[in-house]
FIVOGU-294031 format. One record per residue (C-alpha): residue in one letter; x, z, y. Coordinates in steps of 0.2 Angstrom, whole numbers, plus 5000, padded with zeros to 4 digits. Layout:
BEGIN
aXZY
...
% end
This chain:
BEGIN
m500050005001
d501750015009
d501349825017
l499649865024
p499149835041
i499049985053
f497249955061
t496950025076
w495450035091
d495649855095
t495749785075
t494349665071
a493249675057
d493949485050
k495449565050
v494949725039
a493849575029
d495349475027
t496649605022
f495349685008
a494549505005
e495049554985
q494149724987
i492449634994
m492549484981
g491149534967
k490249674978
n488649684983
v488249754999
l486649805008
i486649845028
t485249905039
g484949845058
t485749665054
s484949585071
l485749465081
n487149535095
g487249695085
i488649785077
g487749775059
f487549575060
d489649565064
t489849685049
a488749555037
k489649415045
s491249485041
i490849545022
a489749405020
k491549275019
y491949365002
a490449474993
n489249434979
t487849494989
v487449535005
i485649605009
v485249605026
s483749725031
g482649745046
y480749775051
d480349625063
s480349455052
q480849315066
r482349415070
l482549455051
r482449275049
q483649225062
t484949335055
v484949235038
d485049075046
a486549115057
l487549175041
d487049055030
g488548925033
d490148855027
l491149025031
t489849095020
s490149124999
a489049264997
i487249244993
i486349315009
r484649425004
p483249465018
l482449635016
h481049695025
l481449875030
d480349985043
l481450165044
t479950225054
s479050225038
f479450315021
v478150185012
s479150035018
v480850115013
r480250164995
r479449974995
a481349915000
a482250024989
a481049954974
e481449764981
v483349804980
a483349874964
g482349734957
c483649594964
v485149674960
d485549804945
r487149864954
l487449904973
h489349944979
v489249974996
l487550035007
i488050035026
h486650145035
n486950035053
a485150045060
a484750175075
a483150185085
a483350155104
v483750305114
t482050365124
v481650455139
r480150515131
p479850575113
n479150465099
l478650515081
t478350405069
e476850385056
d477350505045
g477450605060
f479250645064
e480350615081
t480850405079
q482650435079
l482750575066
q481850475055
v482550315059
g484350385060
f484550525046
l482850565035
s482550375030
p484350325026
f484350485017
l482950415006
l483550245004
t485150324997
a484350444985
l483050304979
l484450184977
k485750314969
p485550234950
q486250074960
l487450154966
l488050254950
a488050094940
a489150014952
r490150174951
t490950144969
q490450204986
s489050224997
l489450215014
v488550305029
v488650255046
w488450375062
s489250375079
r490250495090
g488950545103
h488850705087
f489650795102
p488550885112
r488450895130
s488251095132
p488351245120
d486551245124
i486051105112
p485851135094
p486851005082
v485250985073
d483551055081
l482351055065
p480951135071
a480751025083
v480750865075
r478750865073
n478250955090
p479550895101
d479150945118
p479250805131
a479650935145
r481350985136
y481750825126
r483150755131
g483350575121
l485350565122
d485350745113
a484150675101
y485350545096
r486750655095
q485850775084
v485550645073
k487250585072
a487950765067
a486550765055
g487350615047
i489050675049
i488350825039
f487550745026
a489050615022
r490050795018
e488850875007
m488350714999
t490150714992
r490250904987
r488450874979
w488850704971
g490850704970
n491850564962
d490250464957
i489850394975
y491150404989
a490250425007
f490950415026
s490250445043
v491150315057
h491150285074
p491050115080
g491350155096
a490550125114
i489849945111
f488349845122
t487349785109
n485549725109
m484949895108
m485449945126
l484449795133
k482849905130
e482149985147
d482350175141
s484150135134
l484650055151
a483850215159
v484650335149
l486450235150
e486250225170
g486050425168
i487650425159
m488750325170
l488050355189
r487450515197
p485850565202
d486150485220
g486850315213
s488850345214
p489650335198
r490350485188
l492150455190
n492650555174
i491850465164
s493050335153
v492350225142
p493550125133
w492049975126
k492449865111
d491649705107
l490549685091
q491949625081
q492949775084
g491449895084
a491149845065
s493149865061
t492850045056
t491450015046
l492449895035
v493850015033
a492650155028
a492150015016
f493749945008
d495450015015
t496050064999
r497050205007
l495350315009
a495250324991
d495550494990
s494550565007
s492850545003
g491750635015
a493050595031
y492450515048
i493150375052
d493550335070
d494450195078
c494950145059
q495850295056
i495350465049
g494550555064
k494150745071
i492350785071
a491550925083
k491751095075
y490051135070
c489850985059
e491551065050
d490751255051
l488951255056
a488951455056
s490151455073
a489151325081
l488251425092
r487651605096
s485951575104
t484851705099
s483351595099
l484551455088
k485051595076
a483951545061
l484751345061
t486551345071
c487251515064
h486851505048
k488151485033
g487551335021
f486951255035
a487051085027
k486251125010
k484751205023
l484951015029
w484750925013
s483451035008
f482450985022
a482850795021
e482350815003
t480750875007
a480350785023
t480350635014
g479350674999
l480750694985
r479950854984
p478450914991
f478251035005
e477351135019
f477851175038
s478051365039
d478251475055
g480251505049
g480951655052
e482751735053
g483851615040
e482451505038
i482151315043
g480551315048
l480051225031
k479851295013
a479551194996
k477751224989
l478051314971
% end
């Protein structure tokens, strides 16, 4: 491995794919969130040069067809399969998982790239959860669980993709505020904070998945970087982005230095996590700029995350990762549940006996 190149901030996805072409050949890969002008599309495009099958997914049939048409070309060796997948609906996730199981008996890599747009006001899905949490965490959790037989059959890695936005803006923001996911308070809701919490949940999930599933399935969390994608063109997302970059009086926040990447640079870290042979002994790691990176302290040790009395039951509890996993199992219907008022050391959920 000494002759492998060192990948950095500006490495492209094509460069990574070309380097690990032998590792990609013959692989079946599922990628969520693959619309044009997004990270997922560039991820799919680079992988499709060498893979056996690339399953691209989305909830909009027209955009999904555009993705398939754009990928089908002279530089694509893979079979491109479209998959209708609406992550705001557990019914849709289950239907999509059944379709995948019917078309491939082995799934080598599962890339959770899709995310909900950051909004000013909270929105709920048809299943009753805050949209960002369901699209960015609960539905990917369910999809991974349902496709576990196909992942085990491949005996390779499941890749979970999340962003470094998990770092909290202030110590008053909980890493994952579970009681708020059913009934978020519009007066207190902050879309960017919800986004960070969802990404934190994904990072914790990747580590807990590694603990539970060991060497059978590998898991990584990834920070693609700061990238202008199609999602940022939505009105609410533009408003949130403006709030990050500008002060209330309209002047720029001079203390913010964001090294923006293009889509190819953004997709490269995902490909490193999926195919770089140097990460074989690093399952559960967080990958940033194509290298193993540093995560927020509360993702390492939830017991020391916050000291707020009102949030003590959620954030200052040893074994939070296990509770988060249990919450995801019950919330997605992998086991029945009912909501409770909770209490110290609880998460506001209890399984029906």
